Backbone as CSV, one residue per row, in Angstrom:
resi,resn,N_x,N_y,N_z,CA_x,CA_y,CA_z,C_x,C_y,C_z
1,MET,-4.456,-17.384,-9.376,-4.813,-17.956,-10.657,-6.276,-18.393,-10.661
2,LYS,-6.706,-19.096,-9.610,-8.105,-19.510,-9.546,-9.021,-18.300,-9.472
3,ARG,-8.626,-17.297,-8.753,-9.450,-16.105,-8.596,-9.631,-15.379,-9.925
4,THR,-8.573,-15.285,-10.721,-8.651,-14.635,-12.024,-9.599,-15.394,-12.941
5,ALA,-9.566,-16.718,-12.929,-10.450,-17.517,-13.770,-11.900,-17.412,-13.301
6,PHE,-12.135,-17.189,-12.011,-13.489,-17.112,-11.465,-14.231,-15.864,-11.920
7,ILE,-13.551,-14.731,-12.024,-14.209,-13.473,-12.391,-14.788,-13.536,-13.806
8,PRO,-14.013,-13.958,-14.813,-14.627,-14.055,-16.145,-15.785,-15.053,-16.173
9,LEU,-15.676,-16.167,-15.462,-16.755,-17.141,-15.432,-18.006,-16.527,-14.812
10,ALA,-17.852,-15.790,-13.726,-18.995,-15.127,-13.090,-19.613,-14.120,-14.038
11,THR,-18.788,-13.380,-14.756,-19.292,-12.393,-15.722,-20.090,-13.091,-16.819
12,VAL,-19.564,-14.186,-17.327,-20.258,-14.949,-18.366,-21.599,-15.456,-17.844
13,LEU,-21.638,-15.956,-16.622,-22.886,-16.464,-16.052,-23.920,-15.361,-15.875
14,VAL,-23.488,-14.189,-15.439,-24.417,-13.063,-15.270,-24.973,-12.637,-16.614
15,VAL,-24.114,-12.481,-17.612,-24.564,-12.084,-18.949,-25.514,-13.141,-19.528
16,ALA,-25.179,-14.411,-19.345,-26.041,-15.485,-19.841,-27.403,-15.443,-19.165
17,ALA,-27.443,-15.193,-17.879,-28.714,-15.120,-17.145,-29.568,-13.972,-17.662
18,ILE,-28.931,-12.826,-17.957,-29.676,-11.670,-18.475,-30.239,-11.979,-19.846
19,VAL,-29.436,-12.598,-20.717,-29.897,-12.938,-22.065,-31.041,-13.931,-22.007
20,ILE,-30.911,-14.962,-21.175,-31.974,-15.965,-21.064,-33.244,-15.317,-20.525
21,ALA,-33.131,-14.486,-19.510,-34.312,-13.830,-18.933,-34.988,-12.938,-19.960
22,SER,-34.205,-12.251,-20.804,-34.808,-11.353,-21.780,-35.504,-12.123,-22.893
23,CYS,-35.138,-13.397,-23.106,-35.755,-14.200,-24.156,-36.986,-14.942,-23.664
24,GLU,-37.174,-15.022,-22.372,-38.321,-15.745,-21.855,-39.587,-14.962,-22.104
25,LYS,-40.664,-15.689,-22.297,-41.932,-15.089,-22.606,-42.862,-15.252,-21.416
26,THR,-43.651,-14.247,-21.158,-44.641,-14.334,-20.101,-45.995,-14.522,-20.758
27,VAL,-46.722,-15.534,-20.347,-47.999,-15.857,-20.954,-49.099,-15.033,-20.294
28,PRO,-49.989,-14.437,-21.103,-51.082,-13.677,-20.491,-52.027,-14.607,-19.749
29,HIS,-52.655,-14.079,-18.717,-53.588,-14.878,-17.934,-54.869,-15.092,-18.718
30,SER,-55.506,-16.214,-18.480,-56.804,-16.462,-19.094,-57.838,-15.593,-18.385
31,PRO,-59.027,-15.452,-18.975,-60.048,-14.617,-18.338,-60.407,-15.033,-16.916
32,ALA,-60.106,-16.272,-16.528,-60.431,-16.705,-15.166,-59.421,-16.203,-14.147
33,THR,-58.285,-15.682,-14.619,-57.230,-15.247,-13.721,-57.004,-13.756,-13.869
34,PRO,-57.103,-12.957,-12.794,-56.911,-11.520,-12.933,-55.499,-11.173,-13.372
35,GLY,-55.388,-10.071,-14.076,-54.090,-9.543,-14.486,-53.793,-9.840,-15.930
36,ALA,-52.868,-9.090,-16.512,-52.436,-9.317,-17.885,-50.937,-9.151,-17.931
37,ALA,-50.303,-9.820,-18.858,-48.857,-9.758,-18.964,-48.446,-9.493,-20.396
38,ASN,-47.201,-9.136,-20.575,-46.691,-8.853,-21.905,-46.412,-10.155,-22.637
39,VAL,-46.422,-10.083,-23.957,-46.155,-11.242,-24.784,-45.028,-10.875,-25.717
40,SER,-44.042,-11.746,-25.851,-42.974,-11.503,-26.797,-43.100,-12.487,-27.942
41,ALA,-42.088,-12.545,-28.762,-42.056,-13.205,-30.058,-43.125,-14.257,-30.345
42,ARG,-43.250,-15.326,-29.587,-44.183,-16.390,-29.947,-45.139,-16.658,-28.801
43,TYR,-46.405,-16.583,-29.090,-47.433,-16.705,-28.071,-47.809,-18.163,-27.856
44,VAL,-47.920,-18.571,-26.627,-48.330,-19.934,-26.314,-49.788,-19.964,-25.863
45,GLY,-50.216,-18.937,-25.192,-51.624,-18.829,-24.854,-51.963,-19.283,-23.459
46,GLY,-53.044,-18.755,-22.957,-53.528,-19.127,-21.640,-54.408,-20.363,-21.695
47,HIS,-54.615,-20.902,-22.903,-55.436,-22.094,-23.123,-56.853,-21.911,-22.584
48,ASN,-57.406,-20.717,-22.808,-58.785,-20.495,-22.390,-59.778,-20.920,-23.480
49,TRP,-59.338,-21.019,-24.742,-60.157,-21.518,-25.851,-61.603,-21.060,-25.723
50,ASN,-61.789,-19.745,-25.723,-63.110,-19.199,-25.459,-63.872,-18.768,-26.708
51,THR,-63.272,-18.965,-27.884,-63.872,-18.464,-29.121,-63.651,-19.469,-30.242
52,LEU,-64.550,-19.476,-31.208,-64.405,-20.286,-32.407,-64.287,-19.333,-33.593
53,TRP,-63.214,-19.477,-34.364,-62.946,-18.648,-35.540,-63.355,-19.442,-36.778
54,TYR,-64.057,-18.796,-37.698,-64.437,-19.423,-38.958,-63.701,-18.740,-40.099
55,PHE,-62.861,-19.506,-40.818,-62.184,-18.984,-41.998,-63.140,-19.005,-43.184
56,GLY,-62.840,-18.166,-44.167,-63.649,-18.076,-45.364,-64.122,-16.652,-45.552
57,THR,-65.077,-16.486,-46.426,-65.668,-15.178,-46.688,-67.160,-15.293,-46.431
58,TYR,-67.695,-14.360,-45.699,-69.109,-14.432,-45.327,-69.999,-14.131,-46.524
59,ASP,-71.002,-14.962,-46.741,-72.129,-14.591,-47.587,-73.382,-15.146,-46.928
60,TYR,-74.524,-14.922,-47.515,-75.774,-15.263,-46.840,-75.990,-16.762,-46.685
61,SER,-75.210,-17.579,-47.411,-75.343,-19.027,-47.254,-74.332,-19.589,-46.259
62,GLY,-73.487,-18.732,-45.701,-72.494,-19.185,-44.722,-71.107,-18.710,-45.102
63,CYS,-70.093,-19.505,-44.742,-68.709,-19.154,-45.034,-68.277,-19.871,-46.304
64,VAL,-67.836,-19.110,-47.274,-67.397,-19.696,-48.540,-65.951,-19.287,-48.796
65,THR,-65.296,-20.015,-49.718,-63.953,-19.610,-50.114,-64.096,-18.382,-51.007
66,PRO,-63.126,-17.508,-51.141,-61.748,-17.649,-50.685,-61.575,-17.401,-49.193
67,CYS,-60.316,-17.413,-48.809,-59.935,-17.334,-47.404,-60.304,-15.992,-46.793
68,GLY,-60.120,-15.932,-45.485,-60.333,-14.692,-44.760,-60.995,-14.963,-43.436
69,MET,-61.480,-13.908,-42.833,-62.251,-14.044,-41.597,-63.718,-14.028,-41.988
70,CYS,-64.388,-15.141,-41.770,-65.818,-15.182,-42.041,-66.565,-14.595,-40.846
71,HIS,-66.380,-15.177,-39.680,-66.957,-14.646,-38.437,-66.379,-15.399,-37.257
72,THR,-66.722,-14.967,-36.056,-66.326,-15.658,-34.829,-67.559,-15.855,-33.965
73,SER,-67.477,-16.800,-33.055,-68.566,-17.003,-32.102,-67.986,-17.491,-30.794
74,GLN,-68.767,-17.357,-29.745,-68.329,-17.876,-28.444,-68.320,-19.393,-28.527
75,LEU,-67.254,-20.017,-28.041,-67.107,-21.468,-28.112,-68.094,-22.136,-27.169
76,GLN,-68.840,-23.075,-27.701,-69.752,-23.849,-26.862,-68.952,-24.882,-26.085
77,ASN,-69.270,-25.040,-24.822,-68.525,-25.930,-23.943,-68.444,-27.340,-24.525
78,GLY,-67.216,-27.849,-24.685,-67.010,-29.212,-25.156,-66.926,-29.363,-26.660
79,TYR,-67.201,-28.313,-27.433,-67.154,-28.440,-28.889,-65.712,-28.486,-29.378
80,VAL,-65.420,-29.397,-30.299,-64.087,-29.522,-30.879,-64.234,-29.527,-32.398
81,PRO,-63.521,-28.647,-33.108,-63.594,-28.655,-34.576,-63.100,-29.981,-35.145
82,ASN,-63.587,-30.346,-36.322,-63.205,-31.595,-36.975,-61.891,-31.406,-37.719
83,GLY,-60.783,-31.620,-37.026,-59.466,-31.440,-37.613,-59.099,-32.492,-38.634
84,ASP,-59.879,-33.586,-38.743,-59.618,-34.625,-39.740,-60.147,-34.237,-41.117
85,ASP,-60.994,-33.230,-41.174,-61.567,-32.777,-42.440,-60.597,-31.803,-43.103
86,PRO,-60.076,-32.136,-44.306,-59.113,-31.232,-44.957,-59.717,-29.896,-45.360
87,GLN,-61.042,-29.798,-45.341,-61.710,-28.535,-45.657,-62.147,-27.775,-44.399
88,ASN,-61.743,-28.260,-43.215,-62.174,-27.646,-41.959,-61.818,-26.158,-41.933
89,ASN,-62.811,-25.325,-41.687,-62.562,-23.878,-41.614,-62.746,-23.333,-40.196
90,GLU,-62.928,-24.216,-39.212,-63.114,-23.788,-37.831,-61.805,-23.908,-37.062
91,ALA,-61.548,-22.937,-36.188,-60.315,-22.964,-35.400,-60.594,-22.538,-33.969
92,LEU,-60.018,-23.274,-33.025,-60.077,-22.853,-31.625,-59.299,-21.549,-31.487
93,THR,-59.829,-20.647,-30.699,-59.268,-19.297,-30.597,-59.332,-18.829,-29.156
94,GLU,-58.351,-18.012,-28.792,-58.307,-17.408,-27.463,-58.355,-15.891,-27.604
95,ILE,-59.126,-15.251,-26.776,-59.147,-13.790,-26.717,-58.686,-13.391,-25.328
96,SER,-57.613,-12.605,-25.277,-57.016,-12.148,-24.013,-56.663,-10.678,-24.139
97,VAL,-56.329,-10.071,-23.012,-55.836,-8.698,-23.012,-54.366,-8.722,-22.653
98,MET,-53.556,-8.047,-23.475,-52.112,-7.976,-23.264,-51.787,-6.688,-22.509
99,ALA,-50.539,-6.579,-22.115,-50.065,-5.340,-21.493,-50.325,-4.180,-22.452
100,GLY,-50.553,-3.005,-21.890,-50.837,-1.839,-22.719,-52.278,-1.815,-23.205
101,ASN,-53.134,-2.628,-22.576,-54.557,-2.686,-22.925,-54.779,-3.030,-24.394
102,ARG,-53.965,-3.947,-24.917,-54.146,-4.427,-26.279,-54.910,-5.742,-26.245
103,LEU,-55.795,-5.912,-27.200,-56.564,-7.144,-27.298,-55.787,-8.136,-28.158
104,LEU,-55.667,-9.371,-27.694,-54.971,-10.412,-28.441,-55.968,-11.499,-28.824
105,VAL,-56.078,-11.746,-30.134,-56.892,-12.838,-30.661,-55.911,-13.839,-31.240
106,SER,-55.830,-15.027,-30.649,-54.849,-16.028,-31.054,-55.579,-17.254,-31.599
107,VAL,-55.407,-17.505,-32.916,-56.145,-18.544,-33.634,-55.226,-19.739,-33.871
108,ASP,-55.624,-20.910,-33.375,-54.843,-22.137,-33.546,-55.008,-22.642,-34.979
109,LEU,-53.904,-22.703,-35.731,-53.957,-23.126,-37.131,-53.728,-24.622,-37.326
110,SER,-53.469,-25.362,-36.252,-53.021,-26.751,-36.400,-54.055,-27.678,-37.032
111,ASP,-55.346,-27.454,-36.841,-56.362,-28.348,-37.398,-57.178,-27.708,-38.518
112,VAL,-56.715,-26.564,-39.011,-57.443,-25.856,-40.064,-57.025,-26.427,-41.414
113,GLY,-57.967,-26.489,-42.360,-57.660,-26.991,-43.693,-56.501,-26.244,-44.336
114,GLU,-55.669,-26.990,-45.060,-54.461,-26.418,-45.657,-54.766,-25.250,-46.595
115,TYR,-55.902,-25.264,-47.244,-56.250,-24.180,-48.162,-56.172,-22.833,-47.450
116,TYR,-56.767,-22.771,-46.281,-56.836,-21.511,-45.544,-55.471,-21.095,-45.015
117,VAL,-54.743,-22.086,-44.466,-53.415,-21.784,-43.925,-52.483,-21.344,-45.049
118,ASN,-52.484,-22.081,-46.173,-51.622,-21.738,-47.300,-51.938,-20.365,-47.866
119,ASP,-53.213,-20.004,-47.884,-53.595,-18.700,-48.415,-52.945,-17.575,-47.605
120,ILE,-52.998,-17.701,-46.297,-52.390,-16.673,-45.439,-50.877,-16.678,-45.595
121,MET,-50.283,-17.882,-45.594,-48.820,-17.982,-45.671,-48.277,-17.461,-46.998
122,THR,-48.958,-17.745,-48.102,-48.423,-17.355,-49.410,-48.748,-15.914,-49.783
123,THR,-49.922,-15.427,-49.392,-50.267,-14.048,-49.744,-49.747,-13.049,-48.726
124,GLY,-49.558,-13.508,-47.473,-49.145,-12.583,-46.423,-50.231,-11.586,-46.064
125,HIS,-51.494,-11.975,-46.306,-52.632,-11.108,-45.989,-53.762,-11.916,-45.363
126,LEU,-54.545,-11.250,-44.532,-55.797,-11.782,-44.014,-56.897,-10.893,-44.569
127,ASN,-57.798,-11.485,-45.317,-58.877,-10.722,-45.917,-60.091,-10.735,-44.993
128,VAL,-60.585,-9.548,-44.679,-61.841,-9.419,-43.936,-62.786,-8.667,-44.858
129,SER,-63.785,-9.382,-45.415,-64.630,-8.789,-46.447,-65.768,-7.954,-45.887
130,THR,-66.142,-8.226,-44.650,-67.189,-7.441,-44.001,-66.852,-7.360,-42.515
131,PHE,-67.363,-6.360,-41.830,-67.025,-6.183,-40.419,-67.226,-7.491,-39.661
132,GLY,-66.185,-7.900,-38.920,-66.259,-9.123,-38.123,-66.129,-8.795,-36.653
133,ALA,-67.222,-8.964,-35.923,-67.220,-8.669,-34.486,-66.756,-9.894,-33.704
134,PHE,-66.027,-9.650,-32.620,-65.658,-10.710,-31.692,-66.754,-10.818,-30.636
135,PRO,-66.958,-12.007,-30.052,-68.023,-12.161,-29.052,-67.835,-11.158,-27.907
136,GLN,-68.817,-10.279,-27.733,-68.682,-9.205,-26.754,-68.533,-9.733,-25.332
137,ASP,-69.224,-10.827,-24.998,-69.099,-11.407,-23.651,-67.669,-11.853,-23.383
138,VAL,-67.011,-12.420,-24.409,-65.642,-12.889,-24.246,-64.691,-11.703,-24.100
139,VAL,-64.896,-10.669,-24.918,-64.059,-9.461,-24.827,-64.223,-8.824,-23.447
140,ASN,-65.460,-8.730,-22.962,-65.703,-8.153,-21.641,-65.035,-8.972,-20.538
141,ALA,-65.089,-10.309,-20.653,-64.444,-11.169,-19.654,-62.928,-10.976,-19.669
142,ALA,-62.344,-10.798,-20.870,-60.903,-10.552,-20.971,-60.544,-9.221,-20.323
143,CYS,-61.381,-8.204,-20.492,-61.154,-6.911,-19.834,-61.243,-7.055,-18.318
144,ASP,-62.240,-7.792,-17.851,-62.395,-8.008,-16.410,-61.169,-8.705,-15.835
145,ALA,-60.650,-9.704,-16.567,-59.485,-10.443,-16.095,-58.260,-9.547,-16.006
146,ALA,-58.190,-8.545,-16.881,-57.049,-7.622,-16.892,-57.308,-6.382,-16.043
147,SER,-58.473,-6.306,-15.420,-58.855,-5.158,-14.578,-58.797,-3.846,-15.342
148,ILE,-59.351,-3.863,-16.570,-59.467,-2.622,-17.345,-60.932,-2.424,-17.702
149,PRO,-61.351,-1.175,-17.955,-62.749,-0.934,-18.336,-63.090,-1.621,-19.655
150,HIS,-64.350,-1.982,-19.807,-64.800,-2.599,-21.058,-64.706,-1.583,-22.190
151,TRP,-64.325,-2.075,-23.374,-64.401,-1.243,-24.565,-65.841,-1.262,-25.036
152,GLY,-66.299,-0.145,-25.570,-67.648,-0.120,-26.120,-67.718,-1.051,-27.322
153,GLY,-68.813,-1.726,-27.475,-68.912,-2.686,-28.573,-69.655,-2.115,-29.761
154,PRO,-69.704,-2.842,-30.826,-69.017,-4.115,-30.953,-67.523,-3.934,-31.230
155,VAL,-66.719,-4.861,-30.709,-65.277,-4.860,-30.943,-65.013,-5.840,-32.077
156,GLY,-64.360,-5.370,-33.126,-64.095,-6.263,-34.250,-63.206,-5.624,-35.291
157,MET,-63.010,-6.364,-36.375,-62.138,-5.924,-37.461,-62.989,-5.399,-38.610
158,THR,-62.654,-4.202,-39.074,-63.355,-3.646,-40.225,-62.881,-4.344,-41.496
159,ALA,-63.670,-4.247,-42.550,-63.317,-4.874,-43.822,-62.020,-4.279,-44.350
160,ALA,-61.050,-5.154,-44.651,-59.750,-4.713,-45.171,-58.912,-5.937,-45.491
161,HIS,-57.819,-5.701,-46.217,-56.790,-6.729,-46.423,-55.684,-6.399,-45.435
162,TYR,-55.596,-7.165,-44.358,-54.615,-6.908,-43.312,-53.314,-7.641,-43.628
163,PRO,-52.171,-6.918,-43.649,-50.901,-7.624,-43.845,-50.613,-8.545,-42.671
164,VAL,-50.031,-9.713,-42.978,-49.688,-10.697,-41.959,-48.179,-10.937,-42.016
165,ALA,-47.499,-10.694,-40.909,-46.069,-10.988,-40.818,-45.918,-12.457,-40.443
166,VAL,-45.366,-13.264,-41.358,-45.203,-14.698,-41.125,-43.865,-14.915,-40.431
167,GLU,-43.922,-15.256,-39.156,-42.722,-15.458,-38.343,-42.462,-16.930,-38.066
168,SER,-43.430,-17.792,-38.396,-43.272,-19.224,-38.137,-44.045,-20.013,-39.174
169,THR,-43.493,-21.145,-39.580,-44.206,-22.073,-40.460,-44.400,-23.419,-39.772
170,ALA,-44.241,-23.457,-38.471,-44.375,-24.706,-37.715,-45.812,-25.210,-37.760
171,GLU,-45.980,-26.519,-37.535,-47.316,-27.113,-37.565,-48.217,-26.572,-36.459
172,ASP,-47.613,-26.101,-35.367,-48.412,-25.577,-34.257,-48.506,-24.057,-34.299
173,ALA,-48.306,-23.476,-35.471,-48.338,-22.015,-35.588,-49.736,-21.477,-35.297
174,ARG,-49.750,-20.214,-34.901,-51.011,-19.522,-34.630,-51.084,-18.243,-35.446
175,LEU,-52.291,-17.884,-35.825,-52.548,-16.568,-36.387,-52.858,-15.673,-35.197
176,GLU,-52.021,-14.667,-34.973,-52.211,-13.780,-33.833,-52.555,-12.390,-34.331
177,ILE,-53.609,-11.848,-33.770,-54.103,-10.541,-34.168,-54.094,-9.661,-32.927
178,GLU,-53.313,-8.589,-32.982,-53.195,-7.670,-31.856,-53.964,-6.394,-32.179
179,GLY,-54.902,-6.064,-31.321,-55.731,-4.884,-31.527,-55.411,-3.788,-30.530
180,THR,-55.353,-2.562,-31.036,-55.133,-1.379,-30.203,-56.286,-0.418,-30.440
181,TYR,-56.825,0.108,-29.348,-57.969,1.010,-29.472,-57.557,2.450,-29.217
182,ASP,-58.009,3.330,-30.079,-57.811,4.770,-29.916,-59.183,5.426,-30.017
183,SER,-59.528,6.265,-29.050,-60.876,6.845,-29.024,-61.164,7.704,-30.248
184,ALA,-60.140,8.274,-30.873,-60.352,9.126,-32.045,-60.492,8.316,-33.331
185,THR,-59.730,7.233,-33.444,-59.703,6.497,-34.713,-60.291,5.097,-34.626
186,GLY,-60.584,4.615,-33.423,-61.135,3.274,-33.267,-60.048,2.218,-33.179
187,TRP,-60.337,1.031,-33.677,-59.432,-0.112,-33.557,-58.458,-0.182,-34.720
188,SER,-57.218,-0.512,-34.413,-56.231,-0.843,-35.439,-55.703,-2.238,-35.102
189,TRP,-55.348,-3.011,-36.156,-55.011,-4.416,-35.973,-53.710,-4.760,-36.674
190,MET,-52.881,-5.551,-36.013,-51.644,-6.075,-36.580,-51.741,-7.591,-36.529
191,CYS,-51.354,-8.258,-37.625,-51.514,-9.711,-37.734,-50.159,-10.393,-37.914
192,PHE,-50.013,-11.545,-37.290,-48.782,-12.331,-37.354,-49.132,-13.805,-37.428
193,VAL,-48.250,-14.604,-38.035,-48.286,-16.050,-37.846,-47.059,-16.370,-37.027
194,ARG,-47.267,-16.918,-35.834,-46.166,-17.185,-34.904,-46.204,-18.628,-34.435
C-alpha cells in the first residue's frame, strides 16, 4: 500500500520539477561577464544600466512630445534620471546580447513620466521618427561579453511605428526591444512591455 502511494507521488514531484524548471528564466550576463543566456517571458536584467534612453520625438531643439524614441546615449557614471518629475523622459536602460546573437535593449519604465508610458500602453506602438542609433561602445561591449563579432555600426532602429506587445502593466515594467540582424536586410526589431 505504501509503495503504491509512493509511485504517484514521485511522478507528481518529477512533473512538478520539470514544469518549474521550464518556467524559470535565465538572466543574460552584463557586459562585464562573458557569455550570453536565453531570456523568457519577463526580463529582469543584468543591472548593467549602461545606456540612457530619451522618450519623445527628436527635433533640433531636443526631445519634444509626442512619445517615441528620441535618442539614446551612453550613461554617465553616477547619473540618475529625475523620477520625481512627472514629465521625466529619461530612462535607465540596459543593452545586452541574448542567445541567438540577438541584441536586447531593456528600458526601465518605473521613473518615466506617465505621458510616455501611457502612450505606449494605449497605442501599442513605439514611434521612431528618425533613425535612432544605440551607443556603439555599449553595443561592442555587449558583443565582447557574449563572445560574438561586433556588428558594423551604427546599430539602431530605423524610422517606423513599431508594434509593442503589452504583456505587463506592473509598475516595474520594462520596454524591451529585441533586435535581430540579417546581412541582407539589416536589423529587425520586436518590442514588448514586460
